[in-house]
C-alpha positions in Angstrom: 54.9 66.1 -43.0 52.6 64.6 -40.4 51.8 67.5 -38.2 51.2 65.2 -35.2 55.0 64.6 -35.2 57.9 66.9 -34.6 61.1 65.2 -35.7 64.3 65.6 -33.8 67.4 66.9 -35.5 70.1 64.3 -36.3 72.1 63.6 -33.2 75.7 62.7 -32.4 77.2 60.7 -29.6 80.9 59.7 -29.2 82.2 56.9 -27.0 85.6 55.3 -26.6 86.0 51.5 -26.8 89.6 50.5 -26.1 91.6 52.5 -28.6 88.7 53.1 -31.0 86.6 56.3 -31.0 83.1 55.4 -32.1 80.9 58.2 -33.3 77.2 57.3 -33.4 75.2 59.4 -35.9 71.5 59.7 -36.7 70.8 59.9 -40.4 67.2 60.8 -39.6 64.1 58.6 -39.5 61.8 56.6 -41.6 58.1 56.1 -41.0 57.0 52.5 -40.8 53.9 50.7 -39.6 53.4 48.2 -36.8 51.5 46.2 -39.4 54.9 45.2 -40.8 55.6 43.1 -37.7 54.7 39.5 -37.5 54.0 37.8 -34.2 52.4 40.9 -32.5 49.3 42.9 -33.2 49.7 46.6 -33.8 47.7 47.5 -30.7 49.9 45.2 -28.6 53.1 46.8 -30.0 51.8 50.2 -29.1 50.9 49.0 -25.6 54.4 47.4 -25.1 56.1 50.6 -26.1 53.9 52.6 -23.8 54.7 50.3 -20.9 58.4 50.8 -21.7 58.0 54.6 -21.4 58.5 55.0 -25.2 56.3 57.0 -27.5 54.1 54.4 -29.3 55.0 55.8 -32.8 56.1 53.5 -35.6 59.1 55.7 -36.4 62.4 54.0 -37.0 65.7 55.8 -36.3 68.5 55.3 -38.8 72.0 55.2 -37.4 75.4 55.4 -39.0 78.7 54.8 -37.2 82.2 56.2 -37.7 85.2 54.3 -36.2 88.5 56.1 -35.8 91.2 53.6 -35.1 94.8 54.1 -35.8 95.1 55.9 -39.2 91.8 54.6 -40.4 88.4 56.4 -40.5 85.8 53.8 -41.0 82.1 54.3 -41.9 79.7 51.6 -40.9 76.7 51.7 -43.2 75.7 55.0 -44.8 72.1 55.7 -44.0 69.3 56.0 -46.5 70.6 59.0 -48.4 67.0 60.4 -48.7 65.7 57.4 -50.6 61.9 57.3 -50.4 62.1 60.3 -48.1 64.0 58.4 -45.5 67.0 59.8 -43.6 69.4 61.7 -45.7 70.9 63.7 -42.9 74.3 62.0 -42.8 76.1 65.0 -44.2 74.7 67.3 -41.6 75.5 64.8 -38.8 79.1 64.4 -40.0 79.5 68.1 -39.9 78.1 68.3 -36.4 80.5 65.6 -35.3 83.4 67.5 -37.0 84.2 64.6 -39.3 85.3 65.4 -42.8 83.8 63.0 -45.3 87.0 63.1 -47.2 88.8 61.5 -44.3 86.6 58.3 -44.6 88.8 55.7 -46.2 87.0 52.5 -45.3 83.4 51.3 -45.3 81.9 48.3 -43.5 78.4 47.3 -44.6 76.1 45.3 -42.4 73.8 44.6 -45.4 72.5 46.3 -48.6 69.0 47.4 -47.8 68.3 51.0 -49.1 68.4 52.6 -45.6 71.9 51.2 -45.1 73.5 51.7 -48.5 71.5 54.7 -49.9 74.0 57.3 -48.6 77.0 55.8 -50.4 76.3 56.8 -54.0 74.5 59.4 -56.0 72.6 58.4 -59.2 74.6 57.0 -62.1 77.0 55.3 -59.7 78.7 58.5 -58.5 80.5 57.9 -55.2 79.7 60.2 -52.3 82.9 59.4 -50.3 85.6 60.0 -52.8 88.6 58.8 -50.8 87.2 55.4 -49.8 89.7 52.7 -50.6 88.0 49.6 -49.3 84.4 48.5 -48.8 83.8 45.3 -46.9 80.6 43.3 -47.4 79.9 39.6 -46.7 80.2 37.6 -49.9 76.7 36.1 -49.4 75.2 39.6 -49.3 77.0 40.8 -52.5 76.1 37.6 -54.4 72.5 37.9 -53.3 71.9 41.4 -54.6 73.9 40.8 -57.8 72.2 37.5 -58.7 70.4 38.1 -62.0 68.2 35.0 -61.6 66.9 36.3 -58.2 66.4 39.7 -59.7 64.5 38.5 -62.7 62.1 36.4 -60.6 61.5 39.1 -57.9 58.8 41.7 -57.4 59.1 45.4 -58.2 60.0 46.4 -54.6 62.9 43.9 -54.5 64.1 45.2 -57.9 64.1 48.8 -56.7 66.1 47.8 -53.7 68.5 45.8 -55.8 68.9 48.7 -58.1 70.0 51.0 -55.2 72.4 48.3 -54.0 73.9 47.7 -57.5 74.3 51.5 -58.0 76.4 51.7 -54.9 78.4 48.6 -55.8 79.1 50.0 -59.2 80.2 53.3 -57.7 82.9 51.5 -55.8 83.4 48.4 -57.9 87.2 48.4 -57.7 87.0 49.0 -53.9 84.7 46.1 -52.9 86.1 43.4 -50.7 83.8 40.5 -50.2 84.6 38.5 -47.1 83.6 35.3 -45.4 86.0 35.1 -42.5 85.4 36.9 -39.2 88.7 38.7 -38.9 88.2 41.8 -41.0 90.7 44.5 -39.8 92.9 44.9 -36.7 90.5 45.3 -33.8 87.4 44.5 -35.9 85.7 41.2 -36.3 82.6 40.3 -38.4 79.8 38.5 -36.6 77.5 36.6 -39.1 73.9 37.3 -38.3 72.2 35.8 -41.4 68.5 35.8 -41.7 67.5 39.4 -42.0 69.3 39.2 -45.3 71.5 36.3 -46.6 74.7 38.1 -45.6 73.6 40.3 -42.7 76.6 41.0 -40.6 77.4 42.7 -37.3 80.8 44.0 -36.3 82.6 43.5 -33.0 84.8 46.5 -32.2 87.6 45.9 -29.7 88.0 42.9 -27.4 85.4 41.3 -25.2 86.5 43.3 -22.1 86.0 46.7 -23.7 84.1 46.1 -26.9 81.1 47.3 -28.8 79.0 45.0 -31.0 77.2 46.9 -33.8 74.5 44.3 -34.6 73.0 45.9 -37.7 69.3 45.2 -38.1 69.0 42.5 -35.5 66.0 44.6 -34.3 64.0 47.3 -36.0 61.8 48.2 -33.0 64.3 47.5 -30.1 61.9 47.5 -27.2 59.5 45.2 -29.0 61.8 42.6 -30.5 64.1 42.4 -27.5 61.2 41.7 -25.2 59.6 39.4 -27.8 62.5 38.0 -30.0 60.1 35.9 -32.0 58.6 39.0 -33.5 59.8 39.4 -37.1 59.4 42.1 -39.7 58.4 42.1 -43.3 61.9 43.1 -44.4 63.4 39.8 -43.2 64.4 37.6 -46.1 64.2 34.5 -43.8 62.1 35.4 -40.7 62.6 32.1 -39.0 66.4 32.3 -39.3 66.3 36.0 -38.2 64.4 35.1 -35.0 66.6 32.2 -34.2 69.8 34.3 -34.7 68.2 37.1 -32.6 67.5 34.8 -29.6 71.0 33.3 -29.8 72.7 36.7 -29.8 70.5 38.2 -27.1 71.6 35.3 -24.9 75.2 35.9 -25.7 75.2 39.7 -25.1 73.2 39.3 -21.9 75.5 36.6 -20.5 78.7 38.5 -21.5 77.3 42.0 -20.6 78.5 43.2 -24.0 77.9 46.7 -25.1 75.7 46.8 -28.2 74.3 49.2 -30.7 72.2 48.9 -33.9 71.2 50.8 -36.9 67.7 51.3 -35.5 68.5 52.2 -31.8 67.4 55.5 -30.5 70.2 57.9 -29.5 72.5 57.9 -27.6 72.4 54.4 -29.3 74.7 52.3 -27.1 73.1 49.9 -24.6 73.3 46.6 -22.7 70.9 43.7 -22.5 69.9 42.3 -19.1 68.0 39.0 -18.5 65.2 39.0 -15.9 62.6 36.3 -15.3 63.6 34.7 -18.6 63.0 38.0 -20.4 65.4 40.4 -22.0 65.5 44.0 -21.1 67.1 46.9 -23.0 69.0 49.4 -21.0 70.3 52.4 -23.0 73.5 54.0 -21.8 73.3 57.6 -20.5 74.6 60.3 -22.8 77.8 61.9 -21.6 79.0 65.4 -22.6 82.6 64.2 -22.3 84.3 61.2 -23.9 
């Protein structure tokens, strides 16, 4: 442990969007480096965060969401599961939120990077969430990670990531539902945000008047990449496409004043985007003790 840092315990925040109760959970953190960013120097990134009143530390929060709508209890991503020492606090966070893992019957995946899929399965394809009946993932994403030609020609880091993804897919192989259309479930629509990965997907919960867009990994360092949307990260499979999609979506959510959240937002995790002087500004919602 870096003794210059004292990490927060995983946090919980609940908000109601229409008839959907959304629980925002922190799975913990991962240490990164501003050197992973392209389009901004590390010292400039630190200065931008300092100007925003944010600690200039390259720590990335890992969020997971639980949607309770009708009779369904839906998990959106699963955190890192402790892979590479990242996150791994989902079980504790679920307990703090008084959510029984056995109640989770559905999973929506934004994409299959390790910090999003690592909490789904233990080694040897053993499922963590035993009562899950359906796992939704964009068909482009599933095909990408399961493509043997891509795997064979890739570097060791990609192969390790693909192995984590394939382990999770195998654990739930009869539950996987690849999709390409935007209508997923009642009250939930997929929003294609390709670029970070070939099938990277956000999920719009509710209707436009009272909705939350969970935009996955549209940003990793929110204050940096919202202020400077051209800044990409080494994890992007297509950096140009990722930046283009980010700018387009920022314009949409700022215009529509849509509530947003992402897997790497800080808690309480929900926010809005405002446009000022042709720049985008991130405004986190205040935490409320009562839903």
